[in-house]
C-alpha positions as CSV (number, residue, x, y, z in Angstrom):
1,M,-85.3,194.2,-127.8
2,D,-87.7,195.8,-130.2
3,R,-91.2,196.0,-129.0
4,G,-94.3,197.2,-130.7
5,D,-96.9,199.4,-128.9
6,E,-100.1,197.7,-127.4
7,Y,-101.8,198.1,-130.8
8,W,-99.1,196.3,-132.9
9,T,-100.1,192.9,-134.0
10,G,-97.2,192.3,-136.4
11,N,-93.8,190.7,-136.2
12,V,-91.0,192.3,-134.1
13,G,-87.2,191.4,-133.9
14,V,-84.5,190.5,-136.3
15,I,-85.3,189.5,-139.9
16,T,-83.9,185.9,-139.5
17,T,-86.8,185.0,-137.2
18,L,-89.2,185.2,-140.3
19,F,-87.4,182.8,-142.4
20,P,-89.1,179.7,-140.7
21,K,-92.5,181.1,-141.5
22,V,-91.7,181.5,-145.3
23,Q,-92.2,178.8,-147.8
24,I,-90.4,179.3,-151.0
25,H,-89.7,177.5,-154.2
26,A,-85.7,177.7,-154.2
27,R,-85.3,177.3,-157.9
28,N,-87.4,180.2,-158.6
29,T,-86.4,182.6,-156.0
30,V,-84.0,185.5,-156.1
31,A,-83.0,187.2,-152.8
32,V,-81.8,190.8,-152.5
33,V,-80.1,191.7,-149.3
34,V,-79.8,195.3,-148.3
35,G,-79.3,196.5,-144.8
36,P,-76.6,196.8,-142.1
37,P,-73.5,194.6,-143.0
38,V,-73.8,192.7,-139.7
39,M,-77.1,191.3,-141.0
40,Y,-75.6,189.9,-144.2
41,R,-73.8,186.7,-142.8
42,F,-76.9,185.7,-140.7
43,V,-79.4,186.2,-143.6
44,L,-77.0,184.3,-145.9
45,M,-77.0,181.2,-143.7
46,E,-80.8,181.4,-143.9
47,L,-81.1,181.7,-147.7
48,L,-78.6,179.0,-148.2
49,G,-80.4,176.8,-145.7
50,K,-83.6,177.5,-147.9
51,G,-81.7,176.1,-151.0
52,I,-81.3,179.3,-153.0
53,A,-78.6,179.2,-155.4
54,D,-75.4,181.0,-154.9
55,G,-76.0,183.2,-158.1
56,N,-79.5,184.0,-157.0
57,I,-78.5,185.7,-153.8
58,W,-77.5,189.3,-154.3
59,F,-76.0,191.8,-151.8
60,S,-75.8,195.6,-152.0
61,F,-72.5,197.0,-151.0
62,E,-73.5,200.6,-151.6
63,R,-72.5,201.4,-147.9
64,R,-68.8,200.8,-148.6
65,M,-68.7,203.6,-151.3
66,K,-67.3,207.0,-150.6
67,C,-65.7,208.8,-153.7
68,G,-67.8,206.7,-156.3
69,V,-65.1,206.8,-158.9
70,G,-62.4,204.2,-157.4
71,K,-59.8,206.7,-156.3
72,C,-60.1,206.6,-152.4
73,G,-60.2,202.8,-152.1
74,H,-62.8,202.9,-149.4
75,C,-65.0,200.5,-151.3
76,Q,-62.2,198.0,-152.3
77,M,-62.8,194.2,-151.6
78,H,-59.4,192.5,-152.6
79,H,-59.3,193.4,-156.4
80,I,-62.9,194.7,-156.8
81,Y,-63.9,198.3,-156.5
82,T,-67.6,198.2,-155.5
83,C,-68.2,201.8,-157.0
84,Q,-67.0,200.6,-160.4
85,S,-68.2,197.0,-160.6
86,G,-71.2,197.3,-158.3
87,P,-72.7,198.1,-155.9
88,S,-74.6,194.9,-156.2
89,F,-73.1,191.4,-156.4
90,S,-74.3,188.0,-156.4
91,Y,-73.1,185.6,-153.5
92,A,-71.4,183.5,-156.5
93,E,-69.3,186.6,-157.3
94,I,-68.1,187.4,-153.8
95,K,-68.1,184.4,-151.7
96,H,-64.4,183.8,-152.0
97,L,-63.6,187.4,-150.7
98,E,-63.3,187.3,-146.8
99,E,-63.8,190.9,-146.5
100,A,-67.1,190.9,-148.4
101,L,-69.2,189.4,-145.6
């Protein structure tokens, strides 16, 4: 577990522990998620739980890219090449793609 030193007074731990502390107006909120892919699914559940619309939740899939020109296929998610169509996608665009999240 992450720990701060004896002088640290801020939050420590995974990002999802902060969601209960945040009040938002879901209709006016856009969320951009960047980080390790393992985090995406858990952050998505929290964002949807807060009522944020599918089209207002954006994910960066830049980590999937390798060649950057659509030749290697490393970034391919079904029929989408992240390097050509992204690297950012709204949840509304990718929620039907199992391999995305």
